[in-house]
N, C-alpha and C positions, 0 to 999 in steps of 0.2 A: 504494500500500500504506500502510495506517495506521501511525502511528509505533509503536504497541504491537506490531503484527504484524511490522514491520521489525526491532524489537529482538529479537523471538522468533526470527525466521529467522537473524539474526546470531548469536544464542546457539547455535542448532542447528549452524550451520557451525563455530563455535568448538569445540563439544563434539566433533563429528566430526573436526575437524582435529587437536585436541590428543590424540585417541585414539591417534595414531601414537606419540607420546612415552610416553603412559600405558601402552600395550601393551608397548612396548620395555622399560620398567622391569621388568615381570613376566617378559618373555622372558629376562632375564638370570638368572632363577632356576628357570624351569620350561620343559619342552619345549613348542614352539609348538602342535603339533597337540593335545596333551593339554590345553593351556590353552584352546583353542577349544572342545574337548569340554566342559570345565567351564563355560565361558561359556554354551554352548547349554543345558546342563542347568539352569542358573539361570534362563535365559529361559523354558524350558518350565515350570519349577516356578512361575514368577510368572504366566504368561499362560494356561496350560491351564485353571485353575479358573474363569476368567472368560470363556472363549470356547466357542462351540458347535462341534460337529464338522461341517466342511463335507463331508458324505458324498460328494456327487457329484464332488468335486474331489480326493479323497485320492490318487488315482493320480498326478495332475499335481503335487501338492505333494510327494509322495515323490520323483518325478523331479527336481523343483527342489532338493530337499534333497541330492541327489547332486551336481548341478553347482554350485549356489551354496553350499549349507550345508557340503558336504564338500570338493569339489575347489577351489573358489575360495578359501575361507578357509584350507585347509591350505597351498596354495601361497603365499597372501598373507602369512601369519604366519611361515611357514618362511623366506620371503625377507626379511621384516622383521627376523627375528632375526639376519640376517647383513648387513644394509644399514642405512645411516643413515636415520633417520625422515624427514628432508627429501627424500632421494632416493626413498624409497618413496611418500611423499605425492604427489610429482609423477609418478612413473612409472605409478602406477595409473590416472592420467587417460587413458591410451591406451585404456581401456575404451570411451570415447566414439567414437573413430574406428573401432574394431573393431566396435562395435555397429552403427554406420552402414553399414559394409561388409557385415556379415551381413544387415542389413535389406534392402540392395539385392540381395543374392544370393538370399535365401530368400523375400522378400515383394515383390520388384520395386519397392521404394521408390525414389523419384526420386533420381538421382545428379547433383547440380548441379556445375558447375565449382568453386564455392566449397567444397563438401564435399570434393572430390578434393584441392584445394589444402590444405585444413585437415588432411586425413589425412596428406598428405606432410609438412607442417610439423611436426605432432605426432610423426610417426615420426622425423624428423631430431632433434627435441629429445630423444627417448629415447636415440637413438644417442649424442648428446653426453653425456648423463648416464652411460650405460653405458661409454663409452670412457675415462672418467677417474674410476673409483670412489673413494670416500673410504677412509680408513684402515681402517674397519671394514666395508667393503663389498667385494663381488666381483661379477664379471660373471654368474656362475651365479645369484646371488641376484636380480639385476635381471631376468634371464630368467624366474625363477620368478614374479616380480611381473607381468611381461608375460603369462605363462601364466594367472595369476589374473585379469588383465583380460580375457583371451579367454573364460574360463569365465563371468565376469560378463556378458559380451556374449551368450553362449549362453543364459544364464539370463534375460536380458531378452526373448529370443525366446519362451522358455517362459512368461514371465509374461503374455504377450498372451492366453493362455488362462485366466488367473486374475484378470482385471480386475475381476470382481464378487465376489472374496473380500476381506474387509476386512483391514487391516494386522495387527490383533491375531491374527486366525485364521491368517493366512499365517505370521507369525513364530512363533506358538506351535507349530503342527503341524510346520513345517519344522524347528524346534529339536528337537522330540521325535524326529523321524526322523534328524536329523543327529547327535545326541549319540552313539548307539551306533556309528555309522559312524566317527566321528572317534576315539572311544576305542579301537575295534578297530584302526584304522589306526595309532594311536599305539603300541599294544602291538606291532605288527608292525615298525615302522620306527624307533621311538624307545626310549630306555632311561632308567632312573633316575627313573621317575615317582613311585614311593613315597618315595624319598629326597628328591626335590624338594618333595613335599607336606609331609613332616615337617620339612624345614628352611626352608620358605618363611616369610618375615616378613610383616608387615602390609601391605607394599606390594603383594604379589602378590594378596591378597584384596581390597584396595582397587581394584586395577586390574581384576580380574574383575567386581567390583560396578559400577565405572564403566562398563565395556563392556556389561554386561547391563542395568543399570537405566537409566543416563543415555543411552547410545548407542542402545540398541534400544527399550526400553519407553517412555521419556519422549520422546526426540527423534523417533523414528519416528512416534509417535502425534501429536505436534505437527506434524510434516511432512505427514502425511496430512490433517490438519485444514486446514492452509494450502492444500494442493492442491485441497481441496474448495471453499475460499473464494475462491481466486484462480486465474486461468488459468495453465496450466503455463508458458507463455512468460514470465510475470512471476516465477515462483518459480525455475525451473531456472538462470537466470544466476547466482544466488547460490551455487550449488554450486561455482563457480570459486574461491570463497573458501576451500574446504576445503584445497587444497594450500598456500595462503598461510598458514593457521593451522597446517598440518602442519609447514611449514618453521620457523615461529616457535617451535613446541613443541620442535623439536630444538635450536634455538639457545638457548632459554631454560632448558630443563630437562636437556638431555643434553650441553651443552657442544659441540655440533657446530659446525663451521667453515663459513661461507658462502663457498665457493670459486667461482671463475669458471665452472667447468663446471656447477655447480648453478644459478647465476644465468642463464647463457646457455641451458643445456639446459632448465631449468625454465620460463624465460620463453618459449622457443620452443614447448615442449609446450603450455603454457596458451594461447598465442596460437592454435595449431592447433585446440585444443578449442573456443576461443571462436568461431572461424570456423565450425566444424561446427554448433555449437548456435545460430548466428545472432547471438550477442551482439555480435561485432565488426561485423557488417553493420549492426545497429541503431545501434551507436555511431557509425559513419561517417555514416549517414544523419542522425543527430542533429547531428553536427558541421557537415555541409553545410547543414542547415536553419538553424543558428545563423548561418552565414556569408552565407546568401542575403539579398539586400536586401529590405526590407519591400515588400509589394505595395500 
């Protein structure tokens, strides 16, 4: 990967990772599901004018908006509002082993010993994280994030049918469909939305702008560009940096404490994900090749 592209991918991972702390700042003032509804409204407003209607895929995009746009994000940010950013950034990584398991069940994708071991290791890591929550965390919040990871894994199965829809179209129309779903859900299960809006300071609006513009519009467009330029196997390993930046964001901006359960549980979870994605296997192969005597 060229030096410029390497810098771009590192910036993308940093923006996505620091989003945990940025979002949590807004969640201190505004209900989580309502906030996500506002975020998707901004995304739709920015992208719809520059995208065409993918007519033949509208049904699939609507279904995706239910699982990914509404269920995943509602669970994710409700959980994040009650859990430390560092714990959330690591816990959500179980979406990788869950997706691997669903792929094996639904599409008969190969289940290797390494994948099974990775799934078990990642699950143990989450148990460690959930077993000793932080001062501002609780077990139900961790379980919500695990539920969000499951919905993301379901969404990855749906996206197999949307592989020929470009990223802008997918984000734009999913946002349009998800916005009313989230706002209606917020009205049903949350309260104080108007009071939160009128009392919100600049940090709330900066957070929503960060999420909509930087996280979705800018970074996803750059990410799709990189995936077209490089093989997936070259790009995907960098996503393991997202929880690293997520933990850093909590430590730097929210004053969170790096406890042993976060270090051990987080390291265990990331190691499991690395095994599933093949990163660890490639690393060990590289180490062995470096130790092998020259021929």
